[in-house]
C-alpha positions, 0 to 999 in steps of 0.5 A: 153114283152120278150122271151128268149132262150139259143143261145150261145157258151161259147167260144164266150162269153169268147172272148167277155168278154175279148174284153169288159174288154179291152175296158172298161179300155180305157173308162176313157182315152176317157172321158178325151179327151171330144170329140164326139163318132165316129164309127170304120168301121165294117168288112163285117161279123161284127155287133156291140153289145152294153153293158149297164153298171149298176150303182151299187153304185149310182155314175152315176144316171144321165147317161146311160153308154155303151160299143159298141163293134164289133163282128163277126157273127161267134162269137156272145155272148149271146145278146138281141134285143131291139125293140121300136119306134124311135120318134123324133131325134130333140128337144126331143133327149137325150144323152148317153155315148158310150165308154166314149163319148157322143152320141145322141139318141131319147128320146124314146130310152133313156127312154127304156134304163133307164127302162132296167138299173133300175133293172140291177145288171150286164152289159147287152148286147143288139143290138139296131139299132139306136146305133149299126148301124152308121146311117151316113154311108149309105153303112154300114146302107144298109148292116146292115139293110139287116142282121136285120132278122138274128140279131133278129132271133139269139138273145136270147131275144127280148125286146119290149118297147111300151113306158111309159103309166100306161095302158101298165102295166095293159094291160100286166098283164091282158094278162098274167092273161087271158092266165093262168086263162081263156084261158088255163083253159077252152080251155084245158078242152075242154068244148064244151059250152066255145069252141062254145062261143070262136069260135063265139066270143060271149062276153056275153057267154064268160063272163057268162061261164068264167068271161072273161071281156066284151069288154068295160071292163077297162082291154080291154081298156088297151089292146087296148091302148097297141096295138095302141102304135106306136111301133107296126107300126115300120118296124121291129115289124114283125121280132120281133114277128116272132122271139118270136114265133120261140123261143117259138116253139123251131124252 
């Protein structure tokens, strides 16, 4: 699930692209060192952004490669935020490569990044808390967490990853279909019988009037499974949803 709005300055994008290309040239040398990834301290008005690299030629199908770059808040390029549930960082953790060096992430994040990269044809710029914040630097972590509302609100798109479950795809498809063919059609026409049934939450009347599935329908079961995902309990899910609503309303 996502929402997009244009929120960028062309000059910012150009400067970020130059920094990205410069850092990309250093990746090969970094990999030869075979060390672990280490963070460079941020300046007070900076955040980090993560650029996922596509695998256009099938050379790195077993790896997620990204470039991690510091950016001033006054010069942000277009970027997206990824909202997900961390999960375990112990036995279930995985590995990605940041600036050519290995970096451990939760299995849930690794899965989300795999899903994103599958359809990628070009680099994709993300803000991901687990990677973009140095979790071992308590001072930086505290400072960056205080900026998270701003980071989410300035993103061009917020991506919500509820995890892998076959019911999730069915639920999302049904929600969109419901909004298009049921709610919009009947509500906009102002049909009084439908409106009364909607406001009274009479499921049988809604089924008879608009064929809206009854509560025990497998599609509603899928929706309930989606909403019970652990990602909806994480601390910053509220900020993600507020950002989506704000972007949709144009405020």
